[in-house]
N, C-alpha and C positions, 0 to 999 in steps of 0.2 A: 593520416595517423592511424595506427593499429588500435583496435579496441582495447587491448590489454595495456596500452601505454597511457590511456586516459587516467586521471588521478583517482577517481572513484574506483575504477577497476583495479588499479594498483593496490589500493587499500583492501579491496575485497579479496585480493590474492595474498593478503597478509602483511603488506608493507606498511610501515609507519611513514606518513608524510606530514611535514609540519611547515606552515600551518595546515590543519586538516582540510580536506575538501568539504564543501557545504552545499546542501540543498534542503528544501523543507517540504514536508508533506502538505498537500493541497496548495502548493505555491501558485498554481494557476487557479484563481478563485475570487470570491466576492469582495475581498479586501482591496482589490485593485480596481480603480475606476475604469481602466481600459477593458478589463474583463466584463464589467457590468454593461458597458456599451455594446460589446459583441453579444453578450448573453441575451440582450433584448431582441436580437434578430431571430431568436429561436425560442418561442414561448414554451414549447414542449422540451423538457430536459433530455429525454432519450433521443429525440430528433437532433438535439444539439450534439450529443455524444457521437451520433452516427453521421455527422456532417464533417467530412475531412477538411473542408475550407475553414470552418469555424473552430474545430477542435485543434487544428494545427496552429492557427493564429493564437489562441489563448494559451496553448502550451509554450509558445515562443515568447509570450509577453514578459514573464518574470526573468527569462534569460536576458532579454534585451535590457530590462530595467536594472537588474542586480548582478548579472554575470555569475549566476550559480554554476557550480561545477557539474551538476547533473540536472537533467530535464526529465520529468516524469510525464508520461503520456496522459493527456487529459481524457478521461473516460469515467466509467463508474463501475463498481463491483456488480451491479445488477444487469449489466449487458449479458453476462453469462446465463443466468436463468432465463432472461428474455430470449436469448438466442436459441434455447432448446424448447421454447414454447410455454414457459411458465408465465402466467399473466402478471405483468409489472406495469405500474404507472407512477408518476410523480405528481403530488398535489402541492400547490403553493402553500408554504407555511407549515406543511406536515412532512414533506419528504417522500421517501419511497413507500408505496402501498402495494402489497402483493395479495393475490387471492389466498385465503387461508388454506394451509396444507391439507390435502386429503388424498385418498387412494386414487380417485378418478383423475385428478390432476397429474399425479406421478405416472399413472398408466399412459397418459397422452404425451409425455415428453418424448421428443425426437432428437437424438444426437445428430442425425444426418443433416438437419436444417441449419446447424450452427455455423458451418463454414461460410455459406453464402451470406447468412445474416450478419456475420462479423466482418465481412470484407471491407466495409467503410472504415472500421477501426484499424484494420491492418494497413489500409491505404494511408491512414494518418501516420502510423509508425514509419512507413517508408518515406513519406514526405518530410517528416521530422528529421530523420537521419540525413536526408539530403540538404536540409536547410539549417540545421544546427551548426554552430562553430565546431570545427573538427576536434577540439579538445574537450567538448562537452559530452559527458556520458548520457546515453539515453536509456531510461528505465521503463520497462513495461511492468504490468502488475495484474493481479487478480485478487478477489476477495477469498479468504479461506472459506471452505464449505460451511463450517459452523456459523460463522458470522453472517454469511448470506442466508443460511437457513433460519437464523434467529428472526428475520423479518417475515418469514413465510408462515410460520406456525400460527401466529395470531393474525397475520396479514399486515402487521406494522410493528414498529418497535414498542416494547413495554419496559417499565422500570426494571432494571437489572435483568432484563430478558426473562422475566418470570414465566411467560407463556411458553417460550422455547424450552426452558428447563423442565417445566411440568410435562410438556409434550415428549421430551426425551425419555422421561421415566414411564409415562403411560403407554406410549406406542413407539418404542425404539426401532422396531422393524420398519415402520413407515418412514421415520426420519433417516434411517440408514439407507433406504432405497433412494430417497431424494439426494442425500449427500453423495452416494455413489455416482449418480448422474452428474452432479456438480464436479466431482473429481475428474471424471472422464472428459467433460467439456473443458475444464480448466487446464488440463494437460495439453490438449490440442490448441487451446487459445494461447497459452504461454509459448509453446513451440513456434506457432505462427508469428508471434511478436518477435521472438528471437531471430527467426528467419528473415523477417522484414527489416531488421536493423537495430532492434533493442540490444544493448550491450549486456544487460542483466535484468532480472525481474524481482519483484517483491510480492510476498503473499501477506495480505493484511488480515489479521485475525483480531479485530477490534474488541470482540466480546469473549475472547478466551478466558479472561480473568473472572468471569461470573461462574465458572464451572468448578465443581468439587474435583478431587483427585481422579476419581474413576471417570468422571465426565471429561476431564481434560485429556486423559489418555485416549478415550474412545472418540471424542468428537473434535478435538483439536489436533492432537499428535498423529493419530492414525490417518486421517484424511490428508493432512499436510505431508506426511511421509509418502503417501501414495502419489501425491502430485510431484514431489521432489524426485522420487524414483522414476516416475513416468517421464518427466522432462529429461532427466539425465540419461535415461536409457536411449533416448533419441538424440540428445545433444549433450554428450558427456562433459563438455567444457563449460556448460552453462553455470553462471553464478546466480544463486538464489538467496535473497534476504528474507528472513522470517521476522514477522512483527506480531507476536502474541501479546497484546496490550495487557497491562496489569498482571503480568506473570513472571516477575523477576525471580521469585523464590523457586519457580519450576524451570527456569531457563536452561540450566545445565542438562536436565532430563530432556527437555524439548530439543536441544541441539543434538544430543547423542542419538535420539530416536528418530528425528526427522531427516537429518543429514543436510540441513541448511548450511550455507557457507558463511553467513553473518547474521547478526540479530539486531533488531531495534529495541531500545528500551523507552518506556514512558517516563515521565518526570518523577513518579513515585518510587522508582527503583533505588534501593540503597546503594551508595557508592561502593561499599565493600563487595557487594555481590556483583555489580557490574565490572569492577576491576578484576575479579577472579575469572569472569567470563572472557574478558578482554585478553587474558593469557592464553585462551583456547581458540577464539575466533575473533575477527573484527567486529566492533560494535558500532552502533549508530544511535545518535540521540544527543541529549534527551531534555532539552530546554522546555520548561513549562510554557505553553503557548500564551498563558496569561501575562507573562513577562513582556511579550510583544505588545500587549494592550496597555500595560502600565508604563512601559518605557523608562527613561531616566536611569537612576542608579540600580533599580530593580532589574532592569534588562542587562546593564553592564555587569552587575555582580553575578547574575546567572550565567552569562557567557563566560566570564573569567573563571568561575568555579569549574565549569566543564573542561575548559582548556587546561587548567592547572591540574585537575584530578586525573584526567585520562591522557596525559601527554607522554606516557611511557609505551604505548602500544598503538595498534591500528584503530583509527577513529574516523568516522564520517560524522561531521557535525550536522545535527538535525534537531527538530522539535520532538517532544515526547508524544505528540499527536499532531493533527492537522492545524494549520493556522486558522484562526477564527475570523469571521467577517468584520469584526470590530477592531482588528489589529490595524495600527497606523502604518501605512507604507513607509513612512520615514523611519519608524522604528525597525522595520525590516532592513532598510538600508544601513542603519546604525549597527545592527547585529552582524550583517555581512562584512562590513568594514572592520569591525572589531575582531571577528574570527580571522580574517585575512591578514591582520597584523600579527596574529599569533600570540 
């Protein structure tokens, strides 16, 4: 099957398909018992991401269980800074911990080491394309530079990314140098994923919504535009989904200035805004992940509302953010079945 004939790719090309194709962010993850079993084999999370055997297996698990229309590469947004030499580690119960951003660290970053460092991830992409059902879209991804940088300024996440925002005001030149490195590495990384078999890619900007207007332009839009242009210069037919979380009011500007082919919405996006965007580009989303935790009528009502509201244009059904570890796998099955009924 040609890449462009897969259902998710048809939607990304602007076609309305009903019922809409479905996948979900973080679909390979801790809510699945089979994932937890494999995860135990690699106590170091980054080692897990760089192990093609394990990463391929957990990426395939939700496809086997639920038959999602797209499979997203199991990896992490922090493999990019790690690949260029920025110190990254994961701590149990705390998540990613990076060395606090400083001039010496940025001075030591090396773009040329990234290709070899990321070879295991690219091998995972190749294996997935070979092993996935022919009709399943394979998605690659990277983290948007702003979201990646948020964790580096203080060395870890802070409430509403206060440290990163303060850092962007106090030393914008240092942040800009780091983000430029992330842009360069991300372009190369996404192109390699596409060449290895990814049908399309997504740029996750989880923390775009904490920025003011000037910051959104400088730290979310400009780096994303550079990545999109860089990828499309080398691979003009590439399809790129942008996901600037909590940014519905700015989405029209984001689309116009970044050049993404489709956008994901989180669950807080007003329907009227999302409907206007759907007239311009395909949209993706936007079920509240907590409905998968609650289950029952809360889940059914949320699914039905999205299907009823966005049935006039191109839609990829998804969550408004990643599925959480406390989601019931049976609720996921219920969601998929309900979407596929249309």
